[in-house]
N, CA, C and O of each residue as an XYZ file, in Angstrom:
536
protein
N      87.127    121.653    167.292
C      88.434    121.179    166.934
C      89.070    122.174    165.964
O      88.478    122.516    164.941
N      90.243    122.621    166.282
C      90.870    123.668    165.463
C      91.105    123.263    164.011
O      91.084    124.118    163.125
N      91.330    121.970    163.752
C      91.590    121.582    162.364
C      90.370    121.829    161.478
O      90.512    122.185    160.309
N      89.186    121.644    162.027
C      87.983    121.902    161.229
C      87.738    123.410    161.073
O      87.095    123.844    160.118
N      88.249    124.191    162.009
C      88.146    125.639    161.872
C      88.996    126.115    160.700
O      88.596    127.015    159.962
N      90.157    125.517    160.533
C      91.013    125.860    159.391
C      90.312    125.482    158.088
O      90.211    126.287    157.162
N      89.832    124.242    158.039
C      89.171    123.761    156.821
C      87.930    124.590    156.492
O      87.704    124.951    155.337
N      87.136    124.885    157.505
C      85.926    125.691    157.274
C      86.271    127.102    156.830
O      85.542    127.699    156.038
N      87.378    127.641    157.333
C      87.819    128.964    156.901
C      88.142    128.955    155.416
O      87.781    129.886    154.696
N      88.814    127.918    154.955
C      89.159    127.810    153.536
C      87.896    127.660    152.689
O      87.749    128.318    151.659
N      86.984    126.785    153.131
C      85.741    126.572    152.382
C      84.926    127.850    152.328
O      84.358    128.181    151.288
N      84.864    128.574    153.442
C      84.134    129.846    153.469
C      84.737    130.823    152.460
O      84.006    131.504    151.740
N      86.056    130.893    152.408
C      86.735    131.771    151.447
C      86.420    131.348    150.019
O      86.156    132.192    149.163
N      86.448    130.041    149.762
C      86.170    129.539    148.417
C      84.749    129.904    147.982
O      84.539    130.362    146.859
N      83.792    129.705    148.860
C      82.402    129.988    148.526
C      82.147    131.486    148.383
O      81.379    131.924    147.526
N      82.802    132.252    149.232
C      82.637    133.705    149.192
C      83.193    134.299    147.899
O      82.636    135.262    147.372
N      84.284    133.733    147.388
C      84.940    134.274    146.200
C      84.694    133.459    144.938
O      85.218    133.790    143.874
N      83.899    132.396    145.048
C      83.628    131.567    143.884
C      84.868    130.889    143.340
O      84.998    130.702    142.130
N      85.773    130.523    144.217
C      87.051    129.943    143.802
C      87.033    128.426    143.968
O      86.360    127.892    144.849
N      87.772    127.754    143.118
C      87.951    126.315    143.169
C      89.041    126.001    144.184
O      89.938    126.814    144.409
N      88.965    124.833    144.791
C      89.968    124.473    145.792
C      91.379    124.430    145.215
O      92.355    124.572    145.951
N      91.490    124.235    143.908
C      92.809    124.132    143.279
C      93.545    125.466    143.203
O      94.765    125.492    143.038
N      92.819    126.567    143.320
C      93.462    127.882    143.198
C      93.586    128.611    144.534
O      94.120    129.719    144.586
N      93.101    128.001    145.607
C      93.152    128.649    146.919
C      94.262    128.011    147.744
O      94.310    126.792    147.909
N      95.144    128.845    148.253
C      96.159    128.350    149.183
C      96.216    129.284    150.385
O      95.891    130.467    150.290
N      96.631    128.733    151.502
C      96.706    129.515    152.738
C      98.093    129.375    153.337
O      98.865    128.485    152.980
N      98.376    130.266    154.242
C      99.583    130.189    155.057
C      99.155    130.320    156.508
O      98.292    131.133    156.840
N      99.755    129.525    157.359
C      99.446    129.594    158.779
C     100.273    130.736    159.361
O     101.477    130.609    159.581
N      99.595    131.850    159.602
C     100.253    133.027    160.163
C      99.256    133.766    161.046
O      98.124    133.319    161.226
N      99.680    134.887    161.588
C      98.827    135.663    162.496
C      97.542    136.123    161.811
O      96.491    136.185    162.449
N      97.613    136.440    160.538
C      96.426    136.887    159.799
C      95.354    135.797    159.777
O      94.177    136.083    160.000
N      95.751    134.548    159.510
C      94.804    133.443    159.506
C      94.239    133.213    160.898
O      93.040    132.984    161.054
N      95.096    133.273    161.908
C      94.641    133.088    163.288
C      93.612    134.155    163.650
O      92.607    133.853    164.292
N      93.856    135.400    163.243
C      92.903    136.477    163.516
C      91.574    136.248    162.797
O      90.516    136.506    163.370
N      91.612    135.765    161.547
C      90.384    135.459    160.810
C      89.577    134.386    161.519
O      88.359    134.503    161.655
N      90.259    133.341    161.971
C      89.561    132.252    162.670
C      89.006    132.747    163.998
O      87.878    132.408    164.357
N      89.774    133.540    164.730
C      89.338    134.020    166.038
C      88.173    135.005    165.947
O      87.417    135.145    166.909
N      88.011    135.689    164.814
C      86.872    136.592    164.644
C      85.552    135.839    164.684
O      84.548    136.360    165.171
N      85.553    134.627    164.176
C      84.321    133.846    164.069
C      84.082    132.930    165.260
O      82.974    132.421    165.425
N      85.077    132.711    166.082
C      84.981    131.732    167.156
C      84.988    132.395    168.526
O      85.523    133.489    168.704
N      84.381    131.707    169.488
C      84.394    132.203    170.866
C      85.683    131.783    171.579
O      86.220    132.526    172.400
N      86.167    130.590    171.254
C      87.441    130.126    171.832
C      88.578    130.695    170.999
O      88.706    130.376    169.817
N      89.386    131.517    171.597
C      90.505    132.140    170.888
C      91.662    131.159    170.779
O      92.053    130.527    171.760
N      92.197    131.044    169.589
C      93.308    130.135    169.327
C      94.616    130.902    169.212
O      94.634    132.075    168.838
N      95.700    130.228    169.537
C      97.028    130.804    169.355
C      97.618    130.269    168.053
O      97.106    129.313    167.470
N      98.677    130.885    167.619
C      99.339    130.436    166.385
C      99.864    129.015    166.545
O      99.849    128.243    165.586
N     100.327    128.658    167.739
C     100.844    127.301    167.979
C      99.731    126.269    167.875
O      99.944    125.186    167.331
N      98.542    126.590    168.391
C      97.414    125.673    168.282
C      97.001    125.478    166.820
O      96.661    124.370    166.405
N      97.034    126.551    166.058
C      96.666    126.464    164.648
C      97.715    125.665    163.879
O      97.368    124.893    162.985
N      98.980    125.839    164.212
C     100.027    125.051    163.552
C      99.891    123.571    163.876
O     100.075    122.717    163.009
N      99.569    123.275    165.127
C      99.364    121.877    165.518
C      98.158    121.288    164.778
O      98.190    120.133    164.353
N      97.105    122.079    164.628
C      95.924    121.636    163.882
C      96.271    121.428    162.407
O      95.781    120.488    161.781
N      97.109    122.296    161.854
C      97.548    122.141    160.460
C      98.347    120.859    160.294
O      98.234    120.187    159.269
N      99.154    120.510    161.293
C      99.895    119.248    161.250
C      98.934    118.059    161.179
O      99.169    117.107    160.435
N      97.851    118.119    161.959
C      96.851    117.055    161.912
C      96.188    116.993    160.542
O      95.967    115.911    159.998
N      95.877    118.151    159.995
C      95.264    118.201    158.667
C      96.203    117.616    157.608
O      95.761    116.902    156.709
N      97.472    117.916    157.714
C      98.455    117.357    156.783
C      98.556    115.841    156.953
O      98.658    115.112    155.966
N      98.529    115.370    158.186
C      98.624    113.934    158.452
C      97.425    113.176    157.899
O      97.561    112.051    157.418
N      96.244    113.799    157.969
C      95.021    113.165    157.459
C      94.823    113.402    155.965
O      93.847    112.935    155.377
N      95.745    114.121    155.366
C      95.693    114.485    153.949
C      94.484    115.360    153.631
O      93.899    115.264    152.552
N      94.118    116.217    154.589
C      93.062    117.199    154.354
C      93.663    118.460    153.756
O      92.984    119.212    153.057
N      94.935    118.685    154.033
C      95.709    119.776    153.437
C      96.937    119.170    152.778
O      97.396    118.094    153.162
N      97.465    119.872    151.782
C      98.706    119.425    151.157
C      99.564    120.640    150.830
O      99.058    121.755    150.703
N     100.858    120.413    150.695
C     101.786    121.471    150.315
C     101.703    121.681    148.801
O     101.636    120.718    148.037
N     101.708    122.940    148.379
C     101.689    123.220    146.946
C     103.077    123.538    146.418
O     103.312    123.502    145.211
N     103.993    123.849    147.320
C     105.373    124.087    146.899
C     106.301    123.827    148.084
O     105.871    123.773    149.236
N     107.562    123.669    147.771
C     108.558    123.399    148.802
C     108.850    124.686    149.583
O     108.600    125.793    149.108
N     109.371    124.511    150.759
C     109.736    125.674    151.549
C     109.213    125.549    152.962
O     109.221    124.470    153.554
N     108.764    126.657    153.485
C     108.253    126.702    154.852
C     107.095    125.710    155.011
O     106.223    125.601    154.149
N     107.115    125.008    156.114
C     106.131    123.964    156.385
C     104.694    124.475    156.444
O     103.765    123.742    156.108
N     104.503    125.716    156.865
C     103.158    126.248    157.069
C     102.771    127.303    156.032
O     101.879    128.113    156.283
N     103.413    127.302    154.902
C     103.094    128.244    153.834
C     102.615    127.476    152.606
O     103.021    126.339    152.367
N     101.762    128.109    151.851
C     101.258    127.565    150.591
C     100.619    126.187    150.774
O     100.986    125.217    150.109
N      99.654    126.130    151.692
C      98.896    124.904    151.918
C      97.593    124.972    151.137
O      96.990    126.038    151.007
N      97.162    123.827    150.618
C      95.955    123.763    149.809
C      95.052    122.672    150.376
O      95.527    121.608    150.774
N      93.760    122.940    150.409
C      92.811    121.943    150.872
C      92.651    120.878    149.784
O      92.754    121.172    148.593
N      92.401    119.654    150.206
C      92.196    118.554    149.271
C      90.706    118.213    149.225
O      89.957    118.628    150.109
N      90.266    117.467    148.212
C      88.868    117.027    148.197
C      88.498    116.227    149.454
O      87.371    116.303    149.942
N      89.457    115.470    149.960
C      89.247    114.728    151.204
C      89.002    115.688    152.372
O      88.173    115.408    153.239
N      89.713    116.813    152.399
C      89.534    117.823    153.436
C      88.188    118.515    153.332
O      87.548    118.801    154.344
N      87.759    118.785    152.101
C      86.442    119.401    151.895
C      85.356    118.463    152.396
O      84.422    118.887    153.077
N      85.485    117.183    152.055
C      84.504    116.195    152.506
C      84.465    116.068    154.014
O      83.389    115.985    154.606
N      85.632    116.053    154.641
C      85.693    115.933    156.103
C      85.050    117.136    156.783
O      84.306    116.983    157.751
N      85.337    118.328    156.278
C      84.783    119.542    156.880
C      83.270    119.600    156.711
O      82.551    119.942    157.650
N      82.793    119.274    155.534
C      81.342    119.302    155.295
C      80.628    118.229    156.101
O      79.524    118.454    156.596
N      81.248    117.069    156.235
C      80.672    115.992    157.029
C      80.571    116.395    158.499
O      79.553    116.150    159.146
N      81.622    117.008    159.018
C      81.628    117.461    160.415
C      80.573    118.541    160.635
O      79.870    118.527    161.645
N      80.460    119.472    159.696
C      79.469    120.539    159.808
C      78.063    119.960    159.812
O      77.226    120.348    160.626
N      77.808    119.029    158.899
C      76.487    118.392    158.811
C      76.181    117.618    160.083
O      75.057    117.660    160.582
N      77.172    116.913    160.607
C      77.005    116.155    161.840
C      76.624    117.067    163.008
O      75.757    116.726    163.813
N      77.273    118.222    163.092
C      76.963    119.169    164.160
C      75.568    119.759    163.990
O      74.874    119.994    164.979
N      75.145    120.003    162.747
C      73.794    120.511    162.497
C      72.747    119.495    162.925
O      71.750    119.854    163.552
N      72.967    118.235    162.590
C      72.028    117.181    162.975
C      71.994    117.035    164.487
O      70.926    116.882    165.080
N      73.166    117.081    165.108
C      73.249    116.956    166.564
C      72.507    118.101    167.260
O      71.846    117.887    168.276
N      72.615    119.307    166.715
C      71.958    120.474    167.314
C      70.445    120.432    167.133
O      69.717    121.015    167.936
N      69.960    119.761    166.104
C      68.518    119.759    165.830
C      67.775    118.590    166.484
O      66.572    118.428    166.280
N      68.485    117.782    167.263
C      67.837    116.647    167.917
C      66.844    117.122    168.967
O      66.983    118.208    169.529
N      65.837    116.286    169.222
C      64.853    116.590    170.251
C      65.383    116.261    171.637
O      66.449    115.665    171.791
N      64.616    116.663    172.638
C      65.029    116.467    174.033
C      65.215    114.993    174.369
O      66.207    114.622    174.996
N      64.269    114.146    173.958
C      64.369    112.730    174.292
C      65.579    112.073    173.624
O      66.226    111.210    174.218
N      65.877    112.477    172.405
C      67.042    111.919    171.711
C      68.331    112.365    172.399
O      69.264    111.574    172.540
N      68.389    113.630    172.828
C      69.569    114.113    173.553
C      69.744    113.355    174.864
O      70.858    112.986    175.236
N      68.636    113.126    175.558
C      68.679    112.376    176.817
C      69.147    110.948    176.566
O      69.987    110.427    177.301
N      68.612    110.324    175.544
C      69.005    108.964    175.183
C      70.492    108.890    174.840
O      71.182    107.965    175.269
N      70.982    109.851    174.075
C      72.399    109.866    173.709
C      73.292    110.087    174.923
O      74.361    109.486    175.025
N      72.861    110.943    175.839
C      73.631    111.189    177.060
C      73.727    109.914    177.891
O      74.792    109.578    178.408
N      72.613    109.216    178.014
C      72.628    107.957    178.763
C      73.538    106.956    178.070
O      74.315    106.259    178.723
N      73.443    106.886    176.751
C      74.282    105.956    175.990
C      75.764    106.308    176.126
O      76.605    105.418    176.250
N      76.083    107.592    176.103
C      77.474    108.028    176.243
C      78.039    107.718    177.628
O      79.242    107.504    177.778
N      77.175    107.694    178.629
C      77.631    107.507    180.007
C      77.159    106.178    180.583
O      76.968    106.069    181.794
N      76.967    105.169    179.742
C      76.445    103.896    180.245
C      77.412    103.237    181.219
O      76.965    102.520    182.114
N      78.692    103.444    181.086
C      79.654    102.896    182.046
C      79.442    103.478    183.431
O      79.519    102.770    184.435
N      79.174    104.773    183.475
C      78.908    105.437    184.746
C      77.625    104.904    185.370
O      77.557    104.709    186.584
N      76.609    104.667    184.546
C      75.343    104.140    185.058
C      75.507    102.720    185.590
O      74.859    102.352    186.570
N      76.356    101.927    184.964
C      76.620    100.569    185.447
C      77.294    100.634    186.812
O      76.940     99.875    187.715
N      78.258    101.532    186.971
C      78.941    101.685    188.265
C      77.958    102.156    189.333
O      77.973    101.640    190.451
N      77.112    103.119    189.009
C      76.122    103.588    189.975
C      75.139    102.478    190.342
O      74.757    102.352    191.505
N      74.733    101.685    189.376
C      73.853    100.544    189.649
C      74.514     99.529    190.550
O      73.882     98.986    191.456
N      75.805     99.268    190.300
C      76.554     98.340    191.147
C      76.642     98.859    192.579
O      76.449     98.104    193.531
N      76.937    100.153    192.729
C      77.034    100.738    194.073
C      75.692    100.699    194.794
O      75.643    100.457    196.000
N      74.609    100.935    194.070
C      73.274    100.869    194.659
C      72.962     99.441    195.094
O      72.418     99.231    196.178
N      73.298     98.469    194.270
C      73.074     97.060    194.625
C      73.924     96.671    195.833
O      73.450     95.962    196.721
N      75.166     97.126    195.871
C      76.056     96.832    196.994
C      75.531     97.464    198.283
O      75.559     96.841    199.344
N      75.053     98.707    198.180
C      74.499     99.379    199.358
C      73.251     98.661    199.843
O      73.073     98.481    201.048
N      72.399     98.253    198.940
C      71.178     97.519    199.318
C      71.536     96.187    199.971
O      70.936     95.814    200.979
N      72.495     95.473    199.417
C      72.945     94.204    199.957
C      73.518     94.392    201.359
O      73.224     93.614    202.266
N      74.326     95.417    201.529
C      74.937     95.707    202.834
C      73.859     96.074    203.863
O      73.895     95.578    204.990
N      72.920     96.918    203.499
C      71.854     97.303    204.423
C      70.972     96.126    204.785
O      70.464     96.063    205.904
N      70.776     95.197    203.872
C      69.954     94.028    204.123
C      70.549     93.193    205.237
O      69.831     92.744    206.131
N      71.864     92.980    205.192
C      72.506     92.155    206.204
C      72.839     92.924    207.475
O      72.795     92.348    208.562
N      73.168     94.198    207.370
C      73.478     94.996    208.547
C      72.216     95.396    209.288
O      72.239     95.571    210.506
N      71.128     95.542    208.572
C      69.873     95.973    209.181
C      69.252     94.907    210.030
O      68.471     95.241    210.921
N      69.544     93.635    209.818
C      68.958     92.531    210.594
C      69.606     92.379    211.953
O      69.002     91.774    212.839
N      70.789     92.893    212.161
C      71.503     92.733    213.455
C      71.005     93.652    214.489
O      71.498     93.638    215.616
């Protein structure tokens, strides 16, 4: 999700420079898009990053530090730091799961599909039972 790429970019900058979130601000421009695209396999456009910034603003993960251009002087909030770290941790846990847990989660995610397949199998068996006797 591009919004977490923005947040993670800010957190990475903060940790790299030892800066507090209160003193770091970003602007959504080509330079930021290039920084994000260097680390990611899916290349983003400036429009996608702006749309992601809108989501971050709506969730109060980013805030404006001064009036003016909508995509300039944005600052991450503590809520944004928490959301980004939570998402990162969630992905780490998801990646470290064992095979059986992944299989179980896949089945759980697609239980509606399994119910439909079970219904079709039951319907086919029922149909063959009555058609096979003739």
